[in-house]
C-alpha positions as a printed Julia matrix, in Angstrom:
64×3 Matrix{Float64}:
  3.38  26.11  -65.14
  5.41  28.81  -66.81
  4.54  32.48  -66.95
  4.38  33.99  -70.39
  6.74  36.93  -70.95
  4.92  39.81  -72.41
  7.9   42.03  -73.02
  6.56  44.76  -70.57
  8.61  45.55  -67.56
  6.51  48.28  -65.8
  7.73  48.75  -62.3
  5.54  50.22  -59.62
  6.81  53.33  -58.16
  6.81  53.92  -54.37
  4.34  56.41  -53.23
  5.98  59.53  -51.79
  4.32  61.34  -48.84
  5.88  64.13  -46.97
  7.17  63.11  -43.48
  5.37  65.71  -41.34
  6.49  64.18  -38.02
 10.2   64.51  -38.88
 10.2   68.15  -38.81
  8.54  68.19  -35.43
 10.82  65.57  -34.12
 13.95  67.54  -35.29
 12.75  70.32  -33.1
 11.63  68.34  -30.01
 14.75  66.18  -29.78
 17.36  69.0   -29.29
 14.9   70.67  -26.72
 14.79  67.41  -24.86
 18.59  66.93  -24.83
 19.09  70.46  -23.42
 16.51  69.8   -20.77
 17.99  66.57  -19.72
 21.56  68.09  -19.34
 20.03  70.68  -17.02
 18.48  68.03  -14.82
 20.55  66.66  -11.89
 18.49  63.86  -10.47
 17.52  60.64  -12.14
 13.7   60.93  -11.28
 13.68  64.38  -12.99
 15.33  62.96  -16.07
 12.94  60.05  -16.05
  9.99  62.37  -15.8
 11.36  64.39  -18.73
 11.62  61.19  -20.88
  7.98  60.52  -20.04
  7.09  63.96  -21.31
  9.1   63.29  -24.46
  7.19  59.98  -25.12
  3.92  61.92  -24.55
  5.04  64.67  -27.1
  6.01  62.08  -29.71
  3.25  59.38  -29.39
  0.54  60.94  -27.1
  1.0   58.21  -24.64
  1.64  58.09  -20.87
  3.45  54.91  -20.06
  3.13  53.63  -16.49
  6.36  51.54  -16.37
  8.63  54.36  -15.19
């Protein structure tokens, strides 16, 4: 079965929503990198990474 061409070519536009997380992340990541550079031990770096995950997603993974 063929579709009839109506001559209309209306394309749907993508919805634009402001990315509110991006501004927050752009502030958190440099702070995290500076903090990790100051850490000497791997457990301290690992703990700082867990804090980063918590800041981003509000989760506390138990795998580290």
